[in-house]
Every structure is written in structure tokens, then in C-alpha cells.
C-alpha positions in Angstrom: 50.1 94.3 21.1 47.0 92.4 22.0 46.6 94.4 25.2 46.9 97.7 23.1 44.5 96.2 20.7 41.8 95.6 23.5 42.6 99.2 24.8 41.9 100.7 21.3 38.3 99.0 21.5 37.8 100.2 25.1 38.3 103.8 24.0 34.9 104.8 22.5 35.9 107.3 19.8 38.8 105.1 18.6 36.3 101.9 18.9 33.8 103.7 16.7 36.3 104.5 14.0 37.4 100.9 14.0 34.0 99.4 13.8 33.2 101.8 11.0 36.2 100.9 9.1 35.5 97.2 9.4 31.8 97.7 8.3 33.0 99.3 5.2 35.4 96.6 4.4 32.7 94.1 4.9 30.3 95.9 2.4 33.3 96.0 -0.1 33.9 92.2 0.2 30.2 91.5 -0.1 30.2 93.6 -3.2 32.9 91.4 -4.9 30.6 88.4 -5.0 27.4 90.0 -6.3 27.5 89.3 -10.1 26.7 92.2 -12.4 23.3 92.2 -14.4 23.2 89.9 -17.4 26.3 87.9 -16.0 25.6 84.2 -15.4 27.2 83.3 -11.9 26.9 79.5 -12.8 28.6 79.8 -16.1 31.4 82.2 -14.6 32.2 79.6 -12.1 32.3 76.8 -14.7 34.7 78.8 -16.8 36.9 79.6 -13.8 37.1 76.0 -12.9 38.1 74.9 -16.5 40.4 77.6 -17.4 41.8 79.2 -14.1 42.7 82.8 -13.8 45.6 82.9 -16.2 47.8 86.0 -16.8 45.3 88.3 -18.5 44.4 91.2 -16.3 46.1 89.5 -13.5 47.1 92.7 -11.7 43.6 94.3 -11.9 42.1 90.9 -10.7 44.6 91.0 -7.8 43.6 94.5 -6.7 39.9 93.6 -6.9 40.1 90.7 -4.7 39.2 88.4 -7.3 36.1 90.2 -8.4 37.3 90.9 -11.9 37.1 87.1 -13.0 33.9 86.9 -11.0 32.3 89.6 -13.2 30.7 91.3 -10.2 29.5 94.8 -9.6 33.1 95.5 -8.1 34.8 93.9 -10.9 37.2 96.8 -11.6 38.2 97.2 -8.0 40.2 100.2 -7.0 42.4 99.9 -10.0 40.8 102.8 -12.1 41.4 105.1 -9.0 45.0 104.1 -8.7 45.6 104.7 -12.5 43.8 108.1 -12.3 45.8 109.1 -9.3 49.1 108.2 -11.0 48.1 110.1 -14.0 47.2 113.2 -12.2 50.6 113.1 -10.4 52.5 112.7 -13.7 50.5 115.5 -15.2 52.2 117.9 -12.9 55.5 117.6 -14.9 53.6 118.1 -18.4 50.9 120.7 -17.5 52.0 123.8 -15.4 48.4 124.3 -14.1 48.6 120.9 -12.2 51.8 122.1 -10.6 50.3 125.3 -9.6 47.3 123.7 -8.1 49.7 121.4 -6.1 51.4 124.2 -4.6 48.1 126.2 -3.5 47.6 124.0 -0.5 44.3 122.5 0.5 42.0 124.3 -2.2 44.5 123.2 -5.0 44.6 119.7 -3.6 40.7 119.5 -3.5 40.7 120.6 -7.1 43.3 117.9 -8.1 41.0 115.3 -6.1 38.1 116.5 -8.2 40.1 115.8 -11.4 41.1 112.6 -10.1 37.4 111.3 -9.6 36.5 112.5 -12.9 39.2 110.6 -14.5 38.5 107.5 -12.4 35.0 107.4 -13.9 36.2 107.9 -17.3 38.7 105.0 -16.9 36.1 102.9 -15.3 34.0 103.3 -18.5 36.8 102.4 -20.8 37.9 99.4 -18.6 34.4 97.9 -18.0 33.7 98.1 -21.8 36.9 96.1 -22.5 36.2 93.5 -19.9 32.6 93.1 -21.1 33.5 92.9 -24.7 36.0 90.2 -24.2 34.3 88.3 -21.4 32.9 85.8 -23.9 36.1 85.5 -26.0 39.5 86.4 -24.6 38.9 86.3 -20.8 37.8 82.7 -20.6 39.6 80.9 -23.5 38.3 77.6 -24.2 35.1 77.9 -22.0 32.3 75.9 -23.3 29.6 78.4 -21.9 29.1 82.0 -22.2 29.8 84.3 -18.9 27.3 86.8 -20.4 24.7 84.9 -22.4 22.8 87.7 -23.7 25.1 89.9 -26.0 22.4 92.5 -26.9 23.8 96.1 -26.9 21.2 97.0 -24.2 22.3 94.2 -21.9 26.0 95.1 -22.3 25.3 98.8 -21.7 23.5 97.9 -18.3 26.5 95.7 -17.3 29.1 98.5 -18.2 27.1 100.9 -16.3 26.8 98.7 -13.2 30.7 98.0 -13.1 31.3 101.7 -13.6 28.9 102.7 -10.9 30.6 99.9 -8.7 33.8 101.7 -9.0 32.5 105.2 -8.1 31.0 103.4 -5.0 34.3 101.9 -4.0 35.9 105.3 -4.5 33.3 106.8 -2.1 33.7 104.1 0.6 37.5 104.5 0.4 37.1 108.3 1.0 34.6 107.6 3.9 37.2 105.4 5.6 39.8 108.2 5.3 37.4 110.8 6.7 35.7 108.8 9.4 37.6 105.8 10.1 41.2 104.6 10.6 44.0 104.8 8.1 44.1 105.4 4.4 40.8 104.2 2.8 41.9 103.3 -0.6 45.1 101.7 0.7 43.0 99.6 3.1 40.7 98.4 0.4 43.6 97.2 -1.7 45.0 95.6 1.5 41.7 93.8 2.1 41.5 92.6 -1.6 45.1 91.1 -1.5 44.8 89.5 2.0 41.3 88.0 1.0 43.1 86.0 -1.9 45.8 84.6 0.6 44.0 81.5 1.9 42.9 80.2 -1.4 46.5 80.6 -2.8 48.1 78.8 0.2 45.3 76.1 -0.1 46.3 75.6 -3.7 50.0 75.3 -2.9 49.2 72.9 0.0 46.9 70.7 -2.3 49.6 70.4 -5.1 52.8 68.3 -5.4 55.0 68.3 -2.4 52.3 70.4 -0.9 53.4 70.4 2.7 57.0 71.2 1.9 56.2 73.9 -0.6 53.8 75.5 1.9 56.4 75.8 4.5 58.9 77.3 2.1 56.4 79.8 0.8 55.4 80.8 4.4 59.1 81.2 5.4 59.7 83.2 2.3 56.7 85.5 2.9 57.9 86.1 6.5 61.4 87.0 5.3 60.3 89.3 2.6 57.8 90.9 5.0 60.7 91.5 7.6 62.8 93.0 4.9 59.9 95.3 3.8 59.2 96.5 7.3 62.9 97.1 8.1 63.3 99.3 4.7 60.0 101.1 5.0 60.9 102.1 8.6 64.4 103.3 7.6 65.1 107.0 6.6 67.8 109.3 6.1 67.6 112.4 8.2 69.2 115.5 6.8 69.8 118.0 9.5 68.3 121.6 9.0 69.2 124.8 11.0 67.0 127.8 11.0 68.6 131.1 11.7 67.4 133.5 14.3 65.7 136.6 12.8 63.9 139.5 14.3 60.3 140.2 13.2 59.2 143.5 14.9 60.1 143.1 18.5 60.0 139.2 18.6 62.7 136.8 18.0 61.9 133.9 15.6 63.9 130.9 14.5 67.0 129.3 15.9 65.5 125.7 15.9 66.8 122.5 14.6 65.0 120.0 12.5 65.6 117.5 9.7 64.2 116.4 6.4 63.3 112.6 6.4 64.0 110.8 3.2 62.7 107.5 2.8 64.9 104.7 1.2 61.9 103.7 -1.0 60.2 106.9 -1.7 58.4 105.5 -4.7 56.6 102.9 -2.5 55.0 100.1 -5.0 54.3 102.5 -7.9 57.2 101.3 -10.0 56.2 97.8 -9.8 52.7 98.6 -10.9 54.1 100.7 -13.7 56.5 97.9 -14.7 53.6 95.2 -14.5 51.3 97.3 -16.5 53.8 97.8 -19.5 54.7 94.1 -19.4 50.8 93.1 -19.5 50.5 95.1 -22.8 52.4 92.4 -25.0 50.4 89.6 -23.1 47.2 91.2 -24.0 48.3 91.6 -27.7 49.3 87.9 -27.8 45.8 87.1 -26.4 44.0 88.7 -29.2 46.6 87.8 -32.0 46.6 84.5 -34.0 47.9 81.8 -31.7 49.8 80.0 -34.5 51.9 82.9 -35.9 55.5 83.3 -35.1 55.4 86.6 -33.1 52.8 85.4 -31.0 54.6 82.2 -29.9 57.5 84.3 -29.2 55.7 86.7 -27.0 53.9 83.9 -25.1 57.3 82.1 -24.5 59.3 85.0 -23.6 57.2 88.1 -22.5 53.8 86.5 -21.3 55.7 83.9 -19.1 56.7 85.5 -15.7 59.4 82.8 -15.2 61.1 83.5 -18.6 64.5 85.0 -18.3 63.7 87.9 -20.7 60.6 88.8 -18.7 62.5 88.9 -15.4 65.3 91.0 -17.0 63.0 93.5 -18.6 60.8 93.4 -15.4 63.8 94.4 -13.3 65.0 97.1 -15.6 61.7 98.7 -15.7 61.3 98.7 -12.0 64.7 100.5 -11.6 63.9 102.9 -14.3 60.5 103.9 -12.8 61.8 104.2 -9.3 64.1 106.9 -10.4 61.5 108.4 -12.6 58.8 108.6 -9.9 61.1 109.9 -7.2 62.3 112.7 -9.5 58.7 113.8 -9.7 57.7 113.5 -6.3 60.8 115.2 -4.7 62.2 118.3 -6.1 65.6 119.4 -4.6 65.2 122.9 -6.1 61.9 123.5 -4.7 63.0 122.2 -1.2 66.2 124.3 -1.4 64.2 127.4 -2.2 61.8 126.9 0.7 64.4 126.3 3.1 66.3 129.7 1.9 63.0 131.6 2.1 62.4 130.7 5.8 66.1 131.1 6.8 67.0 127.4 6.9 70.1 125.8 6.0 72.1 122.5 6.0 75.0 122.8 8.4 78.2 122.9 6.2 76.2 123.6 3.0 75.7 126.9 1.6 71.9 128.1 0.9 70.6 128.1 -2.7 72.0 126.1 -5.3 74.6 124.3 -3.3 71.7 123.0 -1.0 69.8 121.8 -4.2 72.9 120.0 -5.5 73.6 118.3 -2.0 70.1 117.1 -2.0 70.1 115.9 -5.4 73.3 114.0 -4.6 71.8 112.4 -1.4 68.4 111.4 -3.1 70.3 109.7 -6.1 72.3 107.6 -3.6 69.2 106.6 -1.6 67.1 106.2 -4.6 69.7 103.7 -6.0 69.4 101.5 -2.8 65.7 101.8 -2.8 65.4 100.9 -6.4 67.6 97.7 -6.0 65.7 96.7 -2.8 62.4 97.1 -4.6 63.7 94.9 -7.4 64.9 92.3 -5.3 61.6 92.2 -3.3 59.6 92.0 -6.4 61.6 89.4 -8.2 62.8 87.2 -5.4 59.2 85.4 -4.5 58.6 85.1 -8.4 61.8 83.3 -8.9 61.7 81.1 -6.0 58.1 80.0 -6.6 58.9 79.5 -10.2 61.5 77.0 -9.4 58.7 75.1 -7.3 56.2 75.3 -10.3 54.0 77.7 -8.2 52.3 80.5 -10.2 50.2 82.3 -7.6 50.4 86.2 -8.6 48.8 86.9 -5.2 52.0 85.7 -3.5 54.3 87.9 -5.3 56.6 90.7 -4.2 54.1 93.3 -5.2 51.4 92.0 -2.8 54.0 91.6 0.1 55.0 95.3 -0.3 51.5 96.5 -0.3 50.2 94.4 2.6 53.1 95.0 4.7 53.3 98.8 4.0 49.6 99.3 4.5 49.4 97.2 7.6 52.4 99.1 9.1 51.1 102.5 8.4 47.6 101.7 9.8 49.2 100.3 13.0 51.1 103.5 13.3 48.0 105.7 13.1 46.2 103.6 15.6 49.2 103.8 17.9 49.4 107.6 17.4 45.6 107.9 18.4 46.3 105.8 21.5 49.1 108.1 22.5 47.0 111.1 22.1 44.7 109.5 24.7 47.7 108.7 27.0 47.4 104.9 26.4 50.3 102.7 25.5 50.3 101.9 21.8 51.2 99.0 19.6 54.7 100.2 18.9 57.1 100.3 21.9 
């Protein structure tokens, strides 16, 4: 693998793409440490040291590489774009116009991308407004100093505008990586944010009680889960498809054999993000409620605590539900069966048309069941094990491992394919 990596840097075109990608990632990481206008960096550091990160907006802070709680220009990270992309995909079920654009090919996809960008900016304005509003109250509870000393409307407006512009810049940087670099730009920026938090999280574990033993157990658990993620993400069910021969004019077309690749985990990490976002709402309500009331105490004890049995049970059920829900949106058996019938394709032993759609639905249901169970286990296992060791590091949860392993594997595949195009031996043998 190291020799293949050196070979990639010896290839001028690929080296240029890799260096460009690394340069964009460096710019992104620098932006996470630049405080937004009106934010006192020393006060923020003092509040972080006194209160820690807590559970509030933990998922957003994870995807921003810690920039959220730094109140930097990149405080929102890539989360508004992820949310906007998911909403646009879900709108295909509700709004027929979005489904028509999806079927139009490149022109339709460009229009959907444009809608995603507009929605990203809109969500960035909302999220930055909330963050700036609660920065001096709920974000750092019990802090003796104010992260934003000047609460004047003009100063808050400048801070909100800067954070929104930072989100737009991150979106542009991610698209630059996709167009001129290596890999998917948005995924790589998420990958960078999560990996950047690993050293501090492992250092905190090593410095705690039974630090050496806990660190060894955590690293072994991370490696085990990573192996499981790589194995499952590489696995797929291949449904054979045969195309009948047909005469068009004087030429004979068809007669070829291919297959439909169906991944075990077609929903990827989306169900985990959905489930975490829904469970964050009661936590957010508890943050703003009266801390002495009974319902707030119940939420804090049973829903806001990731180690509580009720939280784990609801979290697992939500992941299972969203795994089936999202897969049903992204894979339409009727559409696939119609396309196969239109071009003369059929599954051996299955009649074209409705029987093919029913067979595909049967297969996808069984595979999604296995994928949903796998996703639930991977998401909950690190949380349960680390809770037994009194370790509360969100960055080392199952969501982080799935994203890091999946994005890393996909990027290596792309580099490998480009090496093979230039007749070099790639990473994967």
C-alpha cells in the first residue's frame, strides 16, 4: 500500500489532485480555529475548560471538527449542507416536481443541486441565529464570562452573517474537491472533522482513571468495529440480469448479462443521523426548561443521557425505522423493473414487469433487515461498552466509525481506480 501511495505521488496528474485536496483540507482546518467577529476567544476557552462540551448540539459539533463550541467562522461545519441534502431527497416523495427533476438526468440533478445550495444557506442563517442567541446562556451553562461580550443587535448580526458565509465557503470548498481533487468533497470534509477530534478524545481517555487499560480496550474496540464496517460496506447482493437479443434495423443488440448490485447497508449513516437529531430535540427542550421541574428531570435522566436504557432502546428503534424508510426512498423496485422491461432485461426465472418488482421488493426487504440490524449494532456497541467504562466521548461513537471507515474506503477505491487507469498497481490487490 505504501508503494502504491508513493506511485500515486509520482504520477503528475494524480499528485496534483492529491495536493489540491490536501490544500483545501488545510484551509478548512485553519478556518475552524478563527473566531467569528464579536466572539472573545479567551472567554470561549475559559468556558470550555469549565463546562466541557456537554450533549447540547453534540452531533453538529462533531461534524464541525469542534468548531461549533469554538464559535469560529466555520462553526456550523458541513451540517447545514447534510440536512439540506437529506431534505431535498425526502421531498422527492412529497413533491412530484422533485421526482421529475431526478429522472431528467444531468440537467435535473443540476437543478436539485441548486435547490440544495439555497436551502443550505437558509438553514445556515437559522442555525447560526440560534447558536449566537444561546451562546451566552444555554451553550455554556454556568460559565462566569460571556463568550460574546457585546450583545448589541449589530454585533450579533455581523456574527450571524460571518457564520453563514463560512458555511457557504465550506460548501464551495467541498465542491472544489469533488471537481478538481480526489474523492467526494463533502464526505472528505466530514472525515477530516471527525479524525481531527480523535487525538484529543484518546488523550482524554488515557489521562483518566485506568487510562492505559481503557485506552487499549477502546483502540481494540475501534479496530474491531472498523473491520466489521469495512466488511459489510464491501458486501453486496448481485441480482443477475439477462438482456434478450433484439434486432434494430440491420444490427443485433442485447444478449449480454449483467447484475444489479445491492449493498447490505444502502442507507449508509443517514438513519443514525436522523435518530440522533430526533433524540437531540428532547435534550434541547430540557436545556431551556426549568431545571427543577419534574418533566425536565425525567428527560435529563432518561432521554438526555446516552447511557440510559430508554435512550438506547429508542435510539435503536429509530435507527431500524429510518433504515427501512430511507432505503424505500432511494431504491424503487417498480422503477427498476420498468427500466429493465423497457430495455429487454429480465431476471432469470422471473417474469418481467410486476413479478420482477415483487421479487426485487422481497430481496431488498431481507437485505435491509440485515443492514438495519448491523447499523444498530455498530451505532450502539461502542456507546454501551464505553458507558460501562465511564467514557463519554461522542467522537468515538459508532456514527464516527461508520463515517470514517466508509469515506476512507471510498477514497482509497477512487485513488486505486485512477492508478489502474494509468497501468499502475493500486492500493487494493
